[in-house]
C-alpha positions, 0 to 999 in steps of 0.5 A: 470226244472219242465219238466224234472221232469215230465219227469222222473216220466214218464219214471218210470212209464213206467219202472216200467209197463214194470217190472210188465208186463215181471214178468207176462208174461215172462217164469222165470219157472226152467228147469225140468230134471228127476234125478236117483241116486243109493243109497246104504244103511248100514243097520248095 
């Protein structure tokens, strides 16, 4: 039973390290594009 618990702890640590590595090294920036929309202003 001790080996099973130790294996789960090791897998949790590896998963946490993998998630942290992906967060730091993964390309999570959004795609950027210029948008031009004509606007009609009614002053009166």
